[in-house]
ChimeraX commands (.cxc) that place a marker at each C-alpha (Angstrom):
marker #1 position -1.85,13.77,30.82 radius 0.5
marker #1 position -1.92,11.64,27.65 radius 0.5
marker #1 position -4.64,11.57,25.02 radius 0.5
marker #1 position -5.25,8.13,23.61 radius 0.5
marker #1 position -7.32,9.22,20.62 radius 0.5
marker #1 position -5.02,11.92,19.26 radius 0.5
marker #1 position -4.15,10.00,16.07 radius 0.5
marker #1 position -7.28,7.87,15.80 radius 0.5
marker #1 position -8.18,6.92,12.27 radius 0.5
marker #1 position -4.68,7.22,10.82 radius 0.5
marker #1 position -3.99,3.49,10.86 radius 0.5
marker #1 position -5.24,2.91,7.33 radius 0.5
marker #1 position -3.32,5.94,6.07 radius 0.5
marker #1 position -0.09,4.59,7.54 radius 0.5
marker #1 position -0.60,1.15,5.99 radius 0.5
marker #1 position -1.52,2.73,2.65 radius 0.5
marker #1 position 1.58,4.92,2.70 radius 0.5
marker #1 position 3.82,1.95,3.43 radius 0.5
marker #1 position 2.27,-0.25,0.75 radius 0.5
marker #1 position 2.38,2.57,-1.81 radius 0.5
marker #1 position 6.04,3.02,-0.91 radius 0.5
marker #1 position 6.86,-0.57,-1.83 radius 0.5
marker #1 position 6.88,-2.29,1.54 radius 0.5
marker #1 position 5.60,-5.85,1.23 radius 0.5
marker #1 position 2.39,-6.65,3.05 radius 0.5
marker #1 position 3.78,-9.97,4.26 radius 0.5
marker #1 position 6.92,-8.22,5.50 radius 0.5
marker #1 position 10.55,-8.82,4.81 radius 0.5
marker #1 position 11.18,-6.24,2.12 radius 0.5
marker #1 position 11.02,-2.50,1.78 radius 0.5
marker #1 position 12.95,0.60,2.73 radius 0.5
marker #1 position 12.43,3.66,4.87 radius 0.5
marker #1 position 12.87,5.84,1.79 radius 0.5
marker #1 position 10.06,3.92,0.10 radius 0.5
marker #1 position 7.77,4.47,3.08 radius 0.5
marker #1 position 8.56,8.19,3.03 radius 0.5
marker #1 position 7.88,8.35,-0.71 radius 0.5
marker #1 position 4.56,6.56,-0.19 radius 0.5
marker #1 position 3.62,9.01,2.56 radius 0.5
marker #1 position 4.51,11.95,0.30 radius 0.5
marker #1 position 2.45,10.45,-2.52 radius 0.5
marker #1 position -0.62,10.06,-0.31 radius 0.5
marker #1 position -0.08,13.50,1.21 radius 0.5
marker #1 position 0.02,15.10,-2.21 radius 0.5
marker #1 position -3.14,13.25,-3.25 radius 0.5
marker #1 position -5.03,14.19,-0.08 radius 0.5
marker #1 position -4.00,17.84,-0.34 radius 0.5
marker #1 position -4.41,18.27,-4.11 radius 0.5
marker #1 position -7.85,16.73,-4.54 radius 0.5
marker #1 position -9.73,19.29,-2.38 radius 0.5
marker #1 position -7.94,22.13,-4.19 radius 0.5
marker #1 position -9.17,20.79,-7.53 radius 0.5
marker #1 position -12.71,20.67,-6.12 radius 0.5
marker #1 position -13.31,16.92,-5.94 radius 0.5
marker #1 position -15.98,15.82,-3.44 radius 0.5
marker #1 position -14.92,14.03,-0.24 radius 0.5
marker #1 position -16.55,10.80,-1.43 radius 0.5
marker #1 position -14.39,10.67,-4.55 radius 0.5
marker #1 position -11.32,11.68,-2.56 radius 0.5
marker #1 position -11.72,8.57,-0.42 radius 0.5
marker #1 position -12.45,6.47,-3.51 radius 0.5
marker #1 position -9.27,7.68,-5.25 radius 0.5
marker #1 position -7.17,7.09,-2.13 radius 0.5
marker #1 position -8.67,3.62,-1.73 radius 0.5
marker #1 position -8.09,2.73,-5.36 radius 0.5
marker #1 position -4.45,3.84,-5.07 radius 0.5
marker #1 position -4.12,1.46,-2.12 radius 0.5
marker #1 position -5.79,-1.42,-3.98 radius 0.5
marker #1 position -3.57,-0.90,-7.03 radius 0.5
marker #1 position -0.47,-0.91,-4.80 radius 0.5
marker #1 position -1.58,-4.11,-3.06 radius 0.5
marker #1 position -2.38,-5.83,-6.37 radius 0.5
marker #1 position 0.95,-4.90,-7.91 radius 0.5
marker #1 position 2.80,-5.97,-4.75 radius 0.5
marker #1 position 1.01,-9.31,-4.72 radius 0.5
marker #1 position 1.54,-9.97,-8.41 radius 0.5
marker #1 position 5.23,-9.09,-8.27 radius 0.5
marker #1 position 5.90,-11.54,-5.42 radius 0.5
marker #1 position 3.73,-14.35,-6.76 radius 0.5
marker #1 position 5.41,-17.60,-7.78 radius 0.5
marker #1 position 3.76,-19.96,-10.18 radius 0.5
marker #1 position 2.60,-23.19,-8.56 radius 0.5
marker #1 position 3.30,-25.16,-11.72 radius 0.5
marker #1 position 7.03,-24.57,-11.50 radius 0.5
marker #1 position 7.09,-26.02,-7.98 radius 0.5
marker #1 position 5.16,-29.08,-9.10 radius 0.5
marker #1 position 7.46,-29.62,-12.07 radius 0.5
marker #1 position 10.53,-29.40,-9.82 radius 0.5
marker #1 position 9.01,-31.98,-7.44 radius 0.5
marker #1 position 8.18,-34.34,-10.30 radius 0.5
marker #1 position 11.69,-33.99,-11.77 radius 0.5
marker #1 position 13.25,-34.93,-8.44 radius 0.5
marker #1 position 11.36,-38.23,-8.31 radius 0.5
marker link #1:1,2 radius 0.2
marker link #1:2,3 radius 0.2
marker link #1:3,4 radius 0.2
marker link #1:4,5 radius 0.2
marker link #1:5,6 radius 0.2
marker link #1:6,7 radius 0.2
marker link #1:7,8 radius 0.2
marker link #1:8,9 radius 0.2
marker link #1:9,10 radius 0.2
marker link #1:10,11 radius 0.2
marker link #1:11,12 radius 0.2
marker link #1:12,13 radius 0.2
marker link #1:13,14 radius 0.2
marker link #1:14,15 radius 0.2
marker link #1:15,16 radius 0.2
marker link #1:16,17 radius 0.2
marker link #1:17,18 radius 0.2
marker link #1:18,19 radius 0.2
marker link #1:19,20 radius 0.2
marker link #1:20,21 radius 0.2
marker link #1:21,22 radius 0.2
marker link #1:22,23 radius 0.2
marker link #1:23,24 radius 0.2
marker link #1:24,25 radius 0.2
marker link #1:25,26 radius 0.2
marker link #1:26,27 radius 0.2
marker link #1:27,28 radius 0.2
marker link #1:28,29 radius 0.2
marker link #1:29,30 radius 0.2
marker link #1:30,31 radius 0.2
marker link #1:31,32 radius 0.2
marker link #1:32,33 radius 0.2
marker link #1:33,34 radius 0.2
marker link #1:34,35 radius 0.2
marker link #1:35,36 radius 0.2
marker link #1:36,37 radius 0.2
marker link #1:37,38 radius 0.2
marker link #1:38,39 radius 0.2
marker link #1:39,40 radius 0.2
marker link #1:40,41 radius 0.2
marker link #1:41,42 radius 0.2
marker link #1:42,43 radius 0.2
marker link #1:43,44 radius 0.2
marker link #1:44,45 radius 0.2
marker link #1:45,46 radius 0.2
marker link #1:46,47 radius 0.2
marker link #1:47,48 radius 0.2
marker link #1:48,49 radius 0.2
marker link #1:49,50 radius 0.2
marker link #1:50,51 radius 0.2
marker link #1:51,52 radius 0.2
marker link #1:52,53 radius 0.2
marker link #1:53,54 radius 0.2
marker link #1:54,55 radius 0.2
marker link #1:55,56 radius 0.2
marker link #1:56,57 radius 0.2
marker link #1:57,58 radius 0.2
marker link #1:58,59 radius 0.2
marker link #1:59,60 radius 0.2
marker link #1:60,61 radius 0.2
marker link #1:61,62 radius 0.2
marker link #1:62,63 radius 0.2
marker link #1:63,64 radius 0.2
marker link #1:64,65 radius 0.2
marker link #1:65,66 radius 0.2
marker link #1:66,67 radius 0.2
marker link #1:67,68 radius 0.2
marker link #1:68,69 radius 0.2
marker link #1:69,70 radius 0.2
marker link #1:70,71 radius 0.2
marker link #1:71,72 radius 0.2
marker link #1:72,73 radius 0.2
marker link #1:73,74 radius 0.2
marker link #1:74,75 radius 0.2
marker link #1:75,76 radius 0.2
marker link #1:76,77 radius 0.2
marker link #1:77,78 radius 0.2
marker link #1:78,79 radius 0.2
marker link #1:79,80 radius 0.2
marker link #1:80,81 radius 0.2
marker link #1:81,82 radius 0.2
marker link #1:82,83 radius 0.2
marker link #1:83,84 radius 0.2
marker link #1:84,85 radius 0.2
marker link #1:85,86 radius 0.2
marker link #1:86,87 radius 0.2
marker link #1:87,88 radius 0.2
marker link #1:88,89 radius 0.2
marker link #1:89,90 radius 0.2
marker link #1:90,91 radius 0.2
marker link #1:91,92 radius 0.2
marker link #1:92,93 radius 0.2
view
């Protein structure tokens, strides 16, 4: 017998761990060690916050903000300036 809902709700945690570990959202770059480090980071956060006495609402807010910061830094680090592409096209003409 197989249970289909045994890990339900962990999808966002897996994506957050991978992004925090440095794996690009669009794919193509990242390492297994980075994913493991991201999972350890999120595990430490999720286990340390209840010990400190932070409410479940703020625990989710802190985890979500860590994910948003990782996504923003990932996006900004891989962003190319559109002006450079336009200048290269104009120089070729």
